[in-house]
DRENPA-3360 file (N, C-alpha, C; in nm, 2 decimals, always signed):
BEGIN
1 = MASSGSET = +1.16/-1.19/+0.47/+1.08/-1.15/+0.58/+1.11/-1.10/+0.63 ~ +1.03/-1.00/+0.74/+1.04/-0.96/+0.84/+1.09/-1.08/+0.96 ~ +1.10/-1.06/+1.08/+1.15/-1.12/+1.17/+0.98/-1.17/+1.31 ~ +0.93/-1.08/+1.32/+0.83/-1.09/+1.42/+0.66/-1.09/+1.32 ~ +0.56/-1.13/+1.37/+0.45/-1.16/+1.29/+0.39/-1.01/+1.25 ~ +0.43/-0.91/+1.40/+0.35/-0.76/+1.34/+0.46/-0.67/+1.21 ~ +0.55/-0.71/+1.25/+0.65/-0.67/+1.13/+0.63/-0.70/+0.99 ~ +0.60/-0.82/+0.99/+0.54/-0.92/+0.86/+0.43/-0.89/+0.83;
9 = AALLDMVA = +0.28/-0.86/+0.92/+0.22/-0.82/+0.85/+0.23/-0.67/+0.82 ~ +0.30/-0.51/+0.89/+0.33/-0.40/+0.83/+0.38/-0.43/+0.70 ~ +0.48/-0.52/+0.64/+0.58/-0.47/+0.53/+0.44/-0.55/+0.47 ~ +0.37/-0.69/+0.48/+0.27/-0.69/+0.36/+0.16/-0.60/+0.31 ~ +0.15/-0.55/+0.45/+0.04/-0.45/+0.43/+0.09/-0.35/+0.29 ~ +0.22/-0.31/+0.33/+0.28/-0.17/+0.25/+0.30/-0.23/+0.10 ~ +0.36/-0.36/+0.13/+0.35/-0.39/-0.05/+0.25/-0.42/-0.09 ~ +0.15/-0.44/-0.07/-0.06/-0.50/-0.10/-0.08/-0.38/-0.13;
17 = QQTTPLAL = -0.05/-0.20/-0.05/-0.08/-0.14/-0.14/-0.06/-0.08/-0.25 ~ +0.07/-0.18/-0.30/+0.12/-0.10/-0.45/+0.08/-0.19/-0.53 ~ +0.01/-0.30/-0.50/-0.07/-0.37/-0.59/-0.18/-0.39/-0.61 ~ -0.23/-0.40/-0.75/-0.35/-0.39/-0.78/-0.41/-0.50/-0.84 ~ -0.52/-0.58/-0.78/-0.59/-0.71/-0.86/-0.63/-0.61/-1.00 ~ -0.59/-0.72/-1.10/-0.64/-0.70/-1.24/-0.75/-0.72/-1.25 ~ -0.85/-0.83/-1.16/-0.98/-0.84/-1.20/-1.07/-0.74/-1.10 ~ -1.17/-0.74/-1.20/-1.21/-0.60/-1.14/-1.28/-0.61/-1.01;
25 = AHEQTLPV = -1.28/-0.54/-0.97/-1.41/-0.54/-0.78/-1.50/-0.58/-0.81 ~ -1.59/-0.52/-0.89/-1.72/-0.54/-0.89/-1.74/-0.66/-0.94 ~ -1.66/-0.77/-1.00/-1.74/-0.91/-1.07/-1.74/-0.98/-0.94 ~ -1.84/-1.08/-0.91/-1.89/-1.14/-0.81/-1.83/-1.28/-0.78 ~ -1.72/-1.30/-0.91/-1.70/-1.42/-0.89/-1.54/-1.43/-0.96 ~ -1.45/-1.54/-0.96/-1.35/-1.53/-1.01/-1.34/-1.70/-1.10 ~ -1.29/-1.69/-1.20/-1.31/-1.80/-1.28/-1.19/-1.95/-1.23 ~ -1.25/-2.04/-1.23/-1.15/-2.16/-1.23/-1.16/-2.24/-1.34;
33 = LPVLEGLL = -1.06/-2.34/-1.35/-1.10/-2.43/-1.47/-1.19/-2.53/-1.48 ~ -1.21/-2.53/-1.63/-1.33/-2.58/-1.64/-1.32/-2.73/-1.59 ~ -1.21/-2.83/-1.57/-1.22/-2.90/-1.46/-1.29/-2.98/-1.33 ~ -1.26/-2.84/-1.29/-1.30/-2.80/-1.16/-1.49/-2.68/-1.14 ~ -1.51/-2.68/-1.22/-1.68/-2.60/-1.21/-1.74/-2.67/-1.20 ~ -1.72/-2.84/-1.22/-1.85/-2.86/-1.08/-1.87/-2.92/-0.96 ~ -1.73/-2.87/-0.90/-1.73/-2.86/-0.76/-1.82/-2.75/-0.67 ~ -1.82/-2.58/-0.79/-1.87/-2.50/-0.73/-2.01/-2.47/-0.74;
41 = PGGALRRG = -2.04/-2.39/-0.66/-2.22/-2.34/-0.76/-2.17/-2.24/-0.84 ~ -2.24/-2.21/-0.97/-2.20/-2.12/-1.08/-2.07/-2.15/-1.18 ~ -2.03/-2.25/-1.11/-1.89/-2.31/-1.12/-1.77/-2.17/-1.14 ~ -1.77/-2.13/-1.00/-1.70/-2.08/-1.01/-1.66/-1.97/-0.83 ~ -1.58/-1.97/-0.83/-1.53/-1.91/-0.65/-1.59/-1.76/-0.66 ~ -1.63/-1.78/-0.57/-1.74/-1.67/-0.50/-1.66/-1.57/-0.42 ~ -1.60/-1.40/-0.45/-1.61/-1.33/-0.38/-1.58/-1.31/-0.22 ~ -1.52/-1.31/-0.15/-1.60/-1.34/-0.01/-1.55/-1.43/+0.03;
49 = STVEIHGI = -1.55/-1.55/-0.03/-1.56/-1.69/+0.04/-1.45/-1.70/+0.15 ~ -1.46/-1.88/+0.20/-1.36/-1.94/+0.22/-1.38/-2.07/+0.19 ~ -1.27/-2.12/+0.16/-1.30/-2.27/+0.11/-1.16/-2.39/+0.17 ~ -1.21/-2.45/+0.23/-1.13/-2.58/+0.31/-1.10/-2.67/+0.24 ~ -1.00/-2.74/+0.21/-0.96/-2.84/+0.19/-0.86/-2.96/+0.21 ~ -0.93/-3.06/+0.26/-0.88/-3.19/+0.30/-0.84/-3.30/+0.23 ~ -0.74/-3.41/+0.27/-0.74/-3.51/+0.18/-0.62/-3.51/+0.14 ~ -0.53/-3.61/+0.06/-0.42/-3.63/-0.05/-0.46/-3.60/-0.11;
57 = GATSLALA = -0.33/-3.49/-0.15/-0.35/-3.39/-0.24/-0.38/-3.29/-0.25 ~ -0.43/-3.24/-0.12/-0.54/-3.12/-0.10/-0.43/-2.98/-0.14 ~ -0.28/-2.98/-0.18/-0.25/-2.85/-0.21/-0.20/-2.84/-0.34 ~ -0.22/-2.95/-0.38/-0.27/-2.97/-0.58/-0.37/-2.91/-0.56 ~ -0.48/-2.94/-0.52/-0.63/-2.87/-0.53/-0.60/-2.78/-0.51 ~ -0.63/-2.72/-0.44/-0.58/-2.58/-0.43/-0.49/-2.50/-0.46 ~ -0.39/-2.52/-0.56/-0.31/-2.47/-0.68/-0.37/-2.47/-0.81 ~ -0.45/-2.59/-0.81/-0.56/-2.59/-0.95/-0.69/-2.50/-0.92;
65 = LAAQPSAA = -0.73/-2.46/-0.74/-0.83/-2.39/-0.79/-0.76/-2.21/-0.82 ~ -0.59/-2.17/-0.82/-0.59/-2.10/-0.80/-0.57/-2.06/-0.93 ~ -0.51/-2.14/-1.00/-0.48/-2.12/-1.16/-0.50/-2.04/-1.23 ~ -0.72/-2.05/-1.26/-0.73/-1.99/-1.37/-0.75/-1.85/-1.32 ~ -0.78/-1.80/-1.17/-0.77/-1.65/-1.12/-0.67/-1.61/-1.18 ~ -0.55/-1.65/-1.14/-0.44/-1.61/-1.17/-0.35/-1.60/-1.27 ~ -0.46/-1.72/-1.41/-0.38/-1.66/-1.53/-0.51/-1.57/-1.59 ~ -0.61/-1.51/-1.54/-0.69/-1.43/-1.55/-0.66/-1.28/-1.54;
73 = GSWTALVG = -0.54/-1.27/-1.44/-0.48/-1.15/-1.38/-0.52/-1.13/-1.26 ~ -0.51/-1.19/-1.16/-0.54/-1.21/-1.05/-0.43/-1.27/-0.97 ~ -0.36/-1.18/-0.86/-0.28/-1.16/-0.70/-0.29/-1.30/-0.68 ~ -0.23/-1.42/-0.65/-0.24/-1.42/-0.54/-0.12/-1.49/-0.45 ~ -0.12/-1.51/-0.32/-0.10/-1.53/-0.19/-0.04/-1.68/-0.17 ~ +0.08/-1.70/-0.11/+0.04/-1.87/-0.06/+0.12/-1.83/+0.07 ~ +0.04/-1.84/+0.19/+0.10/-1.82/+0.32/+0.10/-1.94/+0.38 ~ +0.27/-1.97/+0.42/+0.25/-2.09/+0.48/+0.31/-2.22/+0.51;
81 = VPSIGLMA = +0.29/-2.21/+0.35/+0.30/-2.36/+0.28/+0.43/-2.39/+0.21 ~ +0.51/-2.42/+0.35/+0.68/-2.42/+0.26/+0.66/-2.55/+0.18 ~ +0.54/-2.62/+0.14/+0.59/-2.73/+0.06/+0.58/-2.72/-0.07 ~ +0.48/-2.61/-0.09/+0.53/-2.56/-0.24/+0.64/-2.43/-0.29 ~ +0.70/-2.51/-0.35/+0.81/-2.43/-0.43/+0.75/-2.30/-0.57 ~ +0.84/-2.25/-0.58/+0.80/-2.19/-0.72/+0.76/-2.25/-0.85 ~ +0.88/-2.36/-0.86/+0.86/-2.44/-0.98/+0.73/-2.53/-0.99 ~ +0.65/-2.54/-0.89/+0.56/-2.64/-0.84/+0.46/-2.52/-0.89;
89 = AAEAGLSL = +0.43/-2.43/-0.81/+0.34/-2.29/-0.88/+0.36/-2.25/-0.99 ~ +0.45/-2.25/-1.08/+0.43/-2.23/-1.18/+0.42/-2.39/-1.27 ~ +0.41/-2.49/-1.23/+0.39/-2.60/-1.32/+0.18/-2.61/-1.31 ~ +0.17/-2.58/-1.19/+0.03/-2.57/-1.17/-0.06/-2.45/-1.23 ~ +0.03/-2.36/-1.29/-0.08/-2.23/-1.40/-0.08/-2.11/-1.32 ~ +0.04/-2.07/-1.24/+0.01/-1.96/-1.15/+0.11/-1.90/-1.23 ~ +0.10/-1.78/-1.21/+0.21/-1.68/-1.27/+0.30/-1.64/-1.13 ~ +0.38/-1.61/-1.15/+0.49/-1.62/-1.09/+0.53/-1.43/-1.02;
97 = NRLFVVRP = +0.51/-1.39/-1.16/+0.45/-1.26/-1.18/+0.36/-1.21/-1.08 ~ +0.26/-1.20/-1.05/+0.16/-1.20/-0.95/+0.13/-1.28/-0.84 ~ +0.25/-1.35/-0.80/+0.26/-1.43/-0.65/+0.35/-1.39/-0.55 ~ +0.25/-1.40/-0.43/+0.34/-1.34/-0.25/+0.34/-1.48/-0.24 ~ +0.52/-1.50/-0.21/+0.51/-1.63/-0.08/+0.59/-1.58/+0.03 ~ +0.48/-1.60/+0.13/+0.52/-1.53/+0.28/+0.54/-1.65/+0.35 ~ +0.60/-1.66/+0.43/+0.66/-1.76/+0.52/+0.57/-1.79/+0.65 ~ +0.57/-1.90/+0.72/+0.49/-1.93/+0.78/+0.48/-1.80/+0.91;
105 = PTPGSWSD = +0.37/-1.73/+0.95/+0.40/-1.65/+1.02/+0.41/-1.69/+1.15 ~ +0.45/-1.62/+1.27/+0.46/-1.65/+1.42/+0.33/-1.67/+1.50 ~ +0.34/-1.76/+1.60/+0.20/-1.78/+1.68/+0.15/-1.67/+1.66 ~ -0.05/-1.63/+1.68/-0.07/-1.53/+1.72/-0.07/-1.41/+1.60 ~ +0.02/-1.47/+1.52/+0.00/-1.32/+1.41/-0.09/-1.38/+1.29 ~ -0.10/-1.52/+1.32/-0.14/-1.54/+1.14/-0.28/-1.45/+1.12 ~ -0.34/-1.44/+1.17/-0.49/-1.34/+1.13/-0.45/-1.20/+1.09 ~ -0.38/-1.15/+1.11/-0.29/-1.01/+1.11/-0.22/-0.98/+0.97;
113 = VVASLVGS = -0.13/-1.15/+0.92/-0.04/-1.16/+0.83/-0.14/-1.17/+0.70 ~ -0.25/-1.26/+0.74/-0.37/-1.27/+0.63/-0.46/-1.20/+0.60 ~ -0.51/-1.08/+0.68/-0.55/-0.96/+0.65/-0.53/-0.86/+0.58 ~ -0.40/-0.83/+0.59/-0.26/-0.73/+0.57/-0.27/-0.77/+0.36 ~ -0.32/-0.90/+0.33/-0.36/-0.91/+0.19/-0.47/-0.88/+0.18 ~ -0.55/-0.88/+0.24/-0.68/-0.95/+0.17/-0.77/-0.78/+0.14 ~ -0.80/-0.78/-0.01/-0.84/-0.66/-0.10/-0.77/-0.58/-0.20 ~ -0.62/-0.66/-0.17/-0.48/-0.64/-0.26/-0.44/-0.79/-0.30;
121 = VDVIVVAG = -0.45/-0.87/-0.28/-0.50/-1.02/-0.32/-0.58/-1.09/-0.40 ~ -0.61/-1.13/-0.44/-0.74/-1.23/-0.48/-0.77/-1.36/-0.42 ~ -0.67/-1.43/-0.45/-0.68/-1.57/-0.36/-0.58/-1.58/-0.26 ~ -0.61/-1.64/-0.18/-0.49/-1.61/-0.06/-0.49/-1.82/-0.05 ~ -0.41/-1.81/-0.03/-0.36/-2.01/+0.03/-0.29/-2.04/+0.13 ~ -0.39/-2.10/+0.25/-0.31/-2.06/+0.37/-0.28/-2.24/+0.38 ~ -0.14/-2.26/+0.45/-0.17/-2.39/+0.49/-0.26/-2.42/+0.67 ~ -0.26/-2.55/+0.66/-0.38/-2.58/+0.80/-0.29/-2.58/+0.96;
129 = GHRAGSGD = -0.32/-2.60/+1.04/-0.24/-2.60/+1.15/-0.21/-2.47/+1.21 ~ -0.30/-2.35/+1.16/-0.28/-2.18/+1.17/-0.41/-2.16/+1.29 ~ -0.39/-2.12/+1.43/-0.51/-2.13/+1.55/-0.52/-1.99/+1.56 ~ -0.64/-1.96/+1.58/-0.68/-1.78/+1.57/-0.79/-1.77/+1.70 ~ -0.84/-1.65/+1.74/-0.94/-1.66/+1.79/-1.08/-1.63/+1.70 ~ -1.18/-1.64/+1.77/-1.31/-1.66/+1.73/-1.31/-1.52/+1.65 ~ -1.29/-1.44/+1.80/-1.30/-1.25/+1.71/-1.24/-1.20/+1.63 ~ -1.09/-1.29/+1.62/-0.97/-1.25/+1.47/-1.05/-1.29/+1.41;
137 = LRRLTARL = -1.10/-1.39/+1.37/-1.14/-1.49/+1.28/-1.28/-1.41/+1.22 ~ -1.38/-1.38/+1.30/-1.48/-1.30/+1.28/-1.47/-1.12/+1.19 ~ -1.31/-1.13/+1.24/-1.31/-0.99/+1.20/-1.29/-1.02/+1.01 ~ -1.17/-1.11/+1.07/-1.11/-1.16/+0.95/-1.24/-1.21/+0.81 ~ -1.35/-1.28/+0.85/-1.43/-1.32/+0.73/-1.50/-1.22/+0.70 ~ -1.52/-1.11/+0.80/-1.62/-1.02/+0.75/-1.51/-0.92/+0.68 ~ -1.39/-0.91/+0.68/-1.27/-0.83/+0.56/-1.29/-0.89/+0.42 ~ -1.32/-1.03/+0.45/-1.28/-1.12/+0.32/-1.39/-1.06/+0.24;
145 = RERGSVLI = -1.52/-1.10/+0.31/-1.65/-1.02/+0.17/-1.69/-0.91/+0.18 ~ -1.63/-0.79/+0.27/-1.61/-0.66/+0.27/-1.53/-0.60/+0.11 ~ -1.45/-0.69/+0.09/-1.32/-0.66/+0.02/-1.30/-0.74/-0.10 ~ -1.37/-0.89/-0.10/-1.38/-0.98/-0.25/-1.29/-1.06/-0.23 ~ -1.20/-1.08/-0.17/-1.04/-1.19/-0.15/-1.13/-1.33/-0.11 ~ -1.05/-1.44/-0.19/-1.09/-1.60/-0.17/-1.01/-1.61/-0.07 ~ -1.04/-1.67/+0.01/-0.94/-1.75/+0.13/-0.98/-1.90/+0.12 ~ -0.83/-1.99/+0.06/-0.81/-2.13/+0.02/-0.72/-2.18/+0.17;
153 = RVGEAPWS = -0.76/-2.27/+0.25/-0.71/-2.31/+0.37/-0.73/-2.48/+0.33 ~ -0.56/-2.50/+0.37/-0.48/-2.66/+0.31/-0.50/-2.69/+0.50 ~ -0.54/-2.83/+0.46/-0.53/-2.91/+0.61/-0.68/-2.96/+0.70 ~ -0.60/-3.01/+0.73/-0.71/-3.10/+0.90/-0.71/-3.03/+1.00 ~ -0.62/-3.00/+1.04/-0.67/-2.91/+1.18/-0.77/-2.79/+1.17 ~ -0.82/-2.81/+1.28/-0.96/-2.68/+1.30/-0.84/-2.53/+1.34 ~ -0.93/-2.40/+1.24/-0.86/-2.31/+1.24/-0.91/-2.17/+1.39 ~ -1.05/-2.27/+1.49/-1.06/-2.20/+1.58/-1.13/-2.32/+1.65;
161 = SSSFKATS = -1.18/-2.28/+1.79/-1.29/-2.37/+1.88/-1.43/-2.44/+1.79 ~ -1.47/-2.51/+1.80/-1.59/-2.58/+1.76/-1.69/-2.45/+1.80 ~ -1.68/-2.38/+1.89/-1.80/-2.28/+1.91/-1.79/-2.19/+1.86 ~ -1.69/-2.14/+1.76/-1.65/-2.04/+1.65/-1.79/-2.06/+1.57 ~ -1.76/-2.21/+1.50/-1.81/-2.27/+1.39/-1.98/-2.27/+1.42 ~ -2.00/-2.31/+1.52/-2.15/-2.38/+1.55/-2.20/-2.22/+1.61 ~ -2.18/-2.12/+1.63/-2.25/-2.03/+1.66/-2.27/-1.93/+1.59 ~ -2.14/-1.88/+1.54/-2.13/-1.79/+1.45/-2.18/-1.80/+1.31;
169 = GNGADVHM = -2.20/-1.93/+1.27/-2.20/-1.97/+1.11/-2.07/-1.91/+1.01 ~ -1.96/-1.90/+1.12/-1.87/-1.85/+0.94/-1.77/-1.89/+0.96 ~ -1.79/-2.07/+0.96/-1.72/-2.15/+0.90/-1.66/-2.18/+0.77 ~ -1.60/-2.23/+0.74/-1.63/-2.23/+0.58/-1.70/-2.23/+0.46 ~ -1.69/-2.15/+0.39/-1.85/-2.14/+0.27/-1.83/-2.26/+0.19 ~ -1.68/-2.36/+0.19/-1.70/-2.44/+0.09/-1.62/-2.52/+0.13 ~ -1.64/-2.68/+0.14/-1.54/-2.81/+0.21/-1.53/-2.87/+0.09 ~ -1.42/-2.93/+0.06/-1.39/-2.98/-0.03/-1.31/-3.10/+0.04;
177 = RIVSSKWE = -1.28/-3.28/-0.03/-1.18/-3.35/+0.05/-1.19/-3.42/-0.11 ~ -1.04/-3.46/-0.10/-1.00/-3.57/-0.16/-1.02/-3.72/-0.11 ~ -1.13/-3.78/-0.15/-1.15/-3.91/-0.05/-1.10/-4.04/-0.17 ~ -1.06/-4.02/-0.27/-0.96/-4.15/-0.29/-0.84/-4.11/-0.41 ~ -0.75/-4.11/-0.40/-0.59/-4.12/-0.41/-0.51/-4.18/-0.51 ~ -0.49/-4.27/-0.63/-0.44/-4.36/-0.69/-0.31/-4.30/-0.81 ~ -0.20/-4.28/-0.78/-0.11/-4.30/-0.85/-0.10/-4.39/-0.96 ~ -0.11/-4.33/-1.11/-0.06/-4.44/-1.22/+0.02/-4.44/-1.31;
185 = GLGDGHGV = +0.14/-4.57/-1.35/+0.22/-4.55/-1.44/+0.33/-4.64/-1.39 ~ +0.30/-4.73/-1.28/+0.38/-4.82/-1.22/+0.32/-4.96/-1.26 ~ +0.41/-5.02/-1.33/+0.34/-5.16/-1.35/+0.40/-5.25/-1.22 ~ +0.46/-5.35/-1.27/+0.46/-5.48/-1.15/+0.59/-5.40/-1.10 ~ +0.58/-5.34/-1.01/+0.70/-5.27/-0.90/+0.86/-5.21/-1.00 ~ +0.79/-5.14/-1.09/+0.86/-5.06/-1.19/+0.73/-4.96/-1.29 ~ +0.84/-4.81/-1.32/+0.77/-4.77/-1.44/+0.79/-4.60/-1.38 ~ +0.71/-4.55/-1.43/+0.72/-4.37/-1.37/+0.60/-4.33/-1.37;
193 = LHRRRVEV = +0.57/-4.29/-1.24/+0.41/-4.22/-1.18/+0.42/-4.06/-1.29 ~ +0.29/-4.07/-1.35/+0.31/-4.02/-1.46/+0.17/-3.88/-1.43 ~ +0.07/-3.98/-1.41/-0.07/-3.93/-1.32/-0.16/-3.99/-1.25 ~ -0.21/-3.89/-1.11/-0.32/-3.92/-1.05/-0.42/-3.90/-1.02 ~ -0.52/-4.00/-1.00/-0.61/-4.00/-1.01/-0.67/-3.99/-0.92 ~ -0.79/-3.87/-0.91/-0.84/-3.92/-0.76/-1.00/-3.84/-0.74 ~ -1.10/-3.82/-0.66/-1.19/-3.80/-0.66/-1.23/-3.70/-0.56 ~ -1.26/-3.56/-0.56/-1.32/-3.46/-0.47/-1.48/-3.46/-0.43;
201 = RADGRGAS = -1.50/-3.47/-0.34/-1.64/-3.44/-0.29/-1.64/-3.34/-0.27 ~ -1.76/-3.24/-0.27/-1.74/-3.13/-0.24/-1.92/-3.10/-0.18 ~ -1.90/-2.97/-0.10/-2.02/-2.95/-0.03/-1.98/-2.81/+0.04 ~ -2.14/-2.77/+0.14/-2.06/-2.60/+0.21/-2.23/-2.56/+0.29 ~ -2.22/-2.47/+0.28/-2.29/-2.35/+0.34/-2.40/-2.30/+0.22 ~ -2.53/-2.25/+0.25/-2.60/-2.17/+0.16/-2.57/-2.23/-0.02 ~ -2.57/-2.14/-0.08/-2.55/-2.20/-0.29/-2.48/-2.34/-0.27 ~ -2.38/-2.38/-0.19/-2.25/-2.50/-0.15/-2.33/-2.60/-0.11;
209 = ARPRSVKL = -2.45/-2.58/-0.03/-2.52/-2.71/+0.07/-2.50/-2.84/-0.02 ~ -2.59/-2.83/-0.15/-2.55/-2.99/-0.24/-2.44/-2.99/-0.28 ~ -2.44/-3.21/-0.24/-2.28/-3.21/-0.26/-2.32/-3.20/-0.39 ~ -2.12/-3.25/-0.43/-2.06/-3.27/-0.55/-2.00/-3.32/-0.58 ~ -1.95/-3.40/-0.70/-1.85/-3.51/-0.68/-1.80/-3.42/-0.82 ~ -1.61/-3.49/-0.87/-1.61/-3.49/-0.94/-1.47/-3.56/-1.00 ~ -1.43/-3.60/-1.06/-1.34/-3.72/-1.06/-1.20/-3.70/-1.19 ~ -1.11/-3.71/-1.16/-1.02/-3.60/-1.24/-0.87/-3.68/-1.22;
217 = FLPGSNGA = -0.74/-3.64/-1.33/-0.66/-3.67/-1.27/-0.59/-3.54/-1.20 ~ -0.54/-3.54/-1.11/-0.45/-3.42/-1.03/-0.29/-3.49/-0.97 ~ -0.23/-3.44/-1.08/-0.16/-3.42/-1.16/-0.23/-3.50/-1.30 ~ -0.21/-3.46/-1.44/-0.24/-3.50/-1.59/-0.11/-3.60/-1.59 ~ -0.10/-3.62/-1.66/-0.01/-3.68/-1.76/+0.09/-3.53/-1.80 ~ -0.01/-3.40/-1.85/+0.10/-3.32/-1.89/+0.12/-3.19/-1.75 ~ +0.08/-3.24/-1.67/+0.10/-3.19/-1.55/-0.02/-3.08/-1.50 ~ -0.11/-3.07/-1.56/-0.21/-2.99/-1.55/-0.33/-3.04/-1.51;
225 = PEPVELAS = -0.45/-3.04/-1.44/-0.55/-3.12/-1.40/-0.61/-3.17/-1.50 ~ -0.69/-3.31/-1.57/-0.74/-3.34/-1.66/-0.90/-3.39/-1.63 ~ -0.99/-3.37/-1.67/-1.13/-3.48/-1.68/-1.03/-3.60/-1.68 ~ -1.11/-3.72/-1.61/-1.08/-3.84/-1.62/-1.16/-3.87/-1.78 ~ -1.29/-3.83/-1.82/-1.35/-3.89/-1.96/-1.25/-3.85/-2.01 ~ -1.22/-3.71/-2.05/-1.18/-3.68/-2.19/-1.01/-3.75/-2.22 ~ -0.94/-3.78/-2.10/-0.83/-3.83/-2.05/-0.84/-3.97/-2.12 ~ -0.93/-4.07/-2.14/-0.96/-4.17/-2.13/-0.97/-4.18/-2.28;
233 = VAQLLVS = -1.13/-4.08/-2.30/-1.08/-4.07/-2.47/-0.94/-4.05/-2.55 ~ -0.85/-3.96/-2.53/-0.74/-3.94/-2.60/-0.62/-4.06/-2.58 ~ -0.62/-4.15/-2.51/-0.54/-4.30/-2.50/-0.61/-4.35/-2.55 ~ -0.73/-4.37/-2.58/-0.79/-4.45/-2.70/-0.77/-4.43/-2.81 ~ -0.75/-4.28/-2.86/-0.73/-4.22/-3.01/-0.57/-4.28/-3.01 ~ -0.50/-4.25/-2.95/-0.36/-4.27/-2.93/-0.30/-4.45/-3.00 ~ -0.39/-4.51/-2.88/-0.38/-4.65/-2.90/-0.42/-4.70/-3.03;
% end
């Protein structure tokens, strides 16, 4: 990847112009896995929206949200998320043939790098900790809404000043937080971790304002997310 933020953005813009999302642009939503539908109004990601995810396992939840759009033909970009390897992305259900992996942008170039992907990539997953000016974020938000990409941001750190969120109304459309996380598989100090039980709570603005909550295994025993209820039934049938 290029050495400077401006060169990176220019290179990504050139590459993005040669890619065409397979999902139709006039579609207003992108699908998600059935186990995650309860977290979103209409059971889908609304095009042009922003999602913030916090808590232990936030990166896994971000990949899970991107899995179904990827399977349906959408392009995905991972920007500045070094903890995600290609194997982890594939196990989460992302198609590696339609995946951009972008190393962390240089300070001050975050919004330019992301903006270069908007419109050509349906789902953009970015790491937290990147800061941008209120003006840059307003322009990025407007670009997302105009071109229909979905931005998923992972992490606790604010992406701009509090005044931007308070006065502009352009904070994230959907907020998701993993409020509990517990691995299963260990017995009395020994065993093999095989699935993690989590509870995710979601709220936001507009249609997302109503609080929602889902309990699931992330990952489940086979690596993919599983609803707790179905997993419990399957275990009873096996036993």
